[in-house]
Legacy VTK file of the C-alpha trace (Angstrom):
# vtk DataFile Version 3.0
C-alpha trace
ASCII
DATASET POLYDATA
POINTS 64 float
-8.524 0.921 6.115
-6.569 -1.778 7.938
-5.696 -5.175 6.465
-4.957 -7.978 8.918
-2.435 -10.729 8.265
-5.281 -13.238 7.884
-6.838 -11.147 5.102
-9.655 -9.499 7.045
-10.093 -5.775 6.501
-11.509 -3.041 8.746
-12.923 0.196 7.427
-13.072 2.895 10.105
-13.283 6.668 10.321
-10.729 8.503 12.458
-10.598 12.098 13.620
-7.483 13.330 15.422
-6.241 9.716 15.612
-9.391 8.582 17.453
-11.850 6.156 15.880
-15.324 7.665 15.652
-18.611 5.982 14.878
-19.159 2.470 13.658
-16.676 0.421 11.622
-17.080 -2.323 9.056
-15.046 -5.540 9.070
-14.867 -7.659 5.921
-13.912 -11.311 5.911
-10.832 -12.471 4.033
-12.778 -13.301 0.875
-14.981 -10.168 1.274
-18.110 -12.320 1.107
-19.349 -11.253 4.565
-19.286 -8.031 6.562
-19.765 -7.127 10.205
-20.725 -3.852 11.828
-18.427 -3.029 14.752
-20.119 -0.561 17.088
-18.695 2.037 19.457
-19.720 -0.086 22.445
-17.493 -2.933 21.141
-20.442 -4.979 19.910
-20.672 -6.549 16.481
-23.249 -8.088 14.200
-23.248 -9.431 10.680
-24.659 -7.087 8.044
-25.281 -7.423 4.333
-22.690 -6.241 1.843
-25.154 -3.538 0.784
-25.418 -2.324 4.391
-21.618 -2.340 4.613
-21.419 -0.246 1.447
-23.937 2.247 2.881
-21.940 2.507 6.122
-18.771 3.061 4.091
-20.543 5.785 2.108
-21.383 7.588 5.355
-17.637 7.533 6.092
-16.907 9.114 2.730
-15.736 5.904 1.051
-17.164 4.025 -1.893
-16.939 0.231 -1.959
-18.297 -2.360 -4.356
-21.306 -4.043 -2.708
-21.129 -7.226 -4.781
LINES 1 65
64 0 1 2 3 4 5 6 7 8 9 10 11 12 13 14 15 16 17 18 19 20 21 22 23 24 25 26 27 28 29 30 31 32 33 34 35 36 37 38 39 40 41 42 43 44 45 46 47 48 49 50 51 52 53 54 55 56 57 58 59 60 61 62 63
């Protein structure tokens, strides 16, 4: 997990110091989430979708 100076937070999975798969970026207030894809694209997703993506990474986050 990486926290930016502006309060945003990225949740990513790394193997051997290389990011693998999709990542989730939360806004500063954690009210919105974005899926960051391997091909450098992004789209807004629901907090529930973000929680499901986090679960696939082996993390548990509060979806509310």
